N, C-alpha and C positions, 0 to 999 in steps of 0.2 A: 130810413135807417134809424136804429136805436142803439143806445149805449147802456151797458149794465156794469155794475161794480159789485164785487163780493169780497168779504173778509171772513177768515176763520182762524180760530186759535184753539189749540189743544195743549193740555198739560202733559209733561213728560211722565211716563209710567215708571213705577218702581218695580214692576214685574219684568225681570230680565229676559223672560221668554217672549215678551210682546214685541212683534216685528214693527219696524219703522217703514211706512210707505209714504212716498211723496210723489205727486205727479204720476201716479200709476206705476211707479218703480220702487222695488224693494231696495232699501238702503241697508246693507248688511252690517255696517259698523256704527249704527245709530240705535239709541234707545227708543222703543216704541212710544206712542202717544196714547193717552187715555181717551176713550170714546166708545160710543155704542156700536159704531161700525169700525172700520179699520183706522179711523181717525186721520185720513190723508188730507191734511189741511189745504194743500195746494189744489187738489181736485174738488174739495168742498167749496173753496172760495170761487173756483171756476163755475161750479154748478149754481151757486148763489148769483153770480154775475149773469149767467145765462137766463136764469129764472127772472131776475130783475129786468133784464133787457126786454123780455117778452111780457112783462107785467103779470107774472105768475106767482108772486110771493117769494118765499125763501125755501131753503132745503128742509128745514124743520116742519114746514107746513105739509110738504109732500111725503117726507120720510121721517116721521117723528121718532125721537129716541125712546119714546114710551111704547113703541110698537115692536114686539119681539121678532117680527119678520125681518127687521133690519139689524138685529144683533150680529155683530162681526161681519156684516155684509162688505164685500170688496167695493171700494169706491168706483171701480170700473162699472159695476151694475148701476150705481146711483147716477153716474154720468150718462150711461146709455138711456136710462129712463128719463133723465132731464132733457137730453137731446130730442127724445121722442115728444116730450111735452112742448118743447120749443117749436118743433116742426108742426105739431098739431095746431099750435097757435098761429102758424103761418109765417114762420121766420126761419132763416138759415144763418149760420155763423159765417162771418167774413173775416174776422180777426180776433185774436185773443192774446193777452199778455198777463203773465203771472210773476209776482215777486214773493219769494219765500224769505222769511226773517228767522234766522237760526244762528246761534253762536257755534253750535256743534250738532252734527258732524259737518265737516266741510263738504260742500255739495257740487263743486265745480266739475268733477268727473262724471256726475250723474245728470246734470242739467241737459246735455244733448239727448240722452235717453228719454228723459221726461218730455222734452219737446217733441221727440219722434213719436212716442206713444200717444200723446195728446193730439198731435197733428193728425195722426191716422184716424183717431176717433172723431175729430171735429171736421175733417176734410178741408182744413185751412191751416195755415201756419200758426202755431202756438209758441210764442216766445216765453222762455222760462229763465228767470234771473234769481239770484240770491244775494242777500246782504245780511249783516249782523246788526244787533242792537247796541254795538259798541260797549258791551258790558253793563248797560243800563237796564234797570227794572227786572221784572220776572223773566223776560226773554233773555236778557243779558246774563242772568244767573243760571241759564239753561234749565229753567223750570217749565219750559214749553217751547213750542214752535208756532209761528203765525204765517199766514199767507194772505195776499191781496191779489185780486184778479180784475181785469177790465176786458170787456168783450164788445164787439160791434156786430150787430145782426142786421139783416135786411129782410124786407118782406119778400116772400116767395111769389 
């Protein structure tokens, strides 16, 4: 068995038409995040944790923001590709846990949907939680959203 940990942070967009996606779920009352892809910090942190557990580097190594193929790509596609890489390396996911750090929007109503979407993709329960930065720093000023993920994988 191996453990992986991932972190991602994206700045809040000033483009009011940019959609907010977290944990593969569209959050209609939130301002979108700046990123080359859809900037889903929760899914990106999960991908990094998965890649780390399989000793495959990080998300930027496999899906660089300098590559136009990944412009505005849905994080669902990044997660699918990441899961394929992890399986090719000889591992399967047995557990995953994500924490999203955001002052706004409030995410309690969306966390069960995030957990369900991610659980379906990974084939194991994915816990999704949220907290705030208590008004401290850039996250506390709602200048962005961050997420942290931990996964457990086992050899197939």
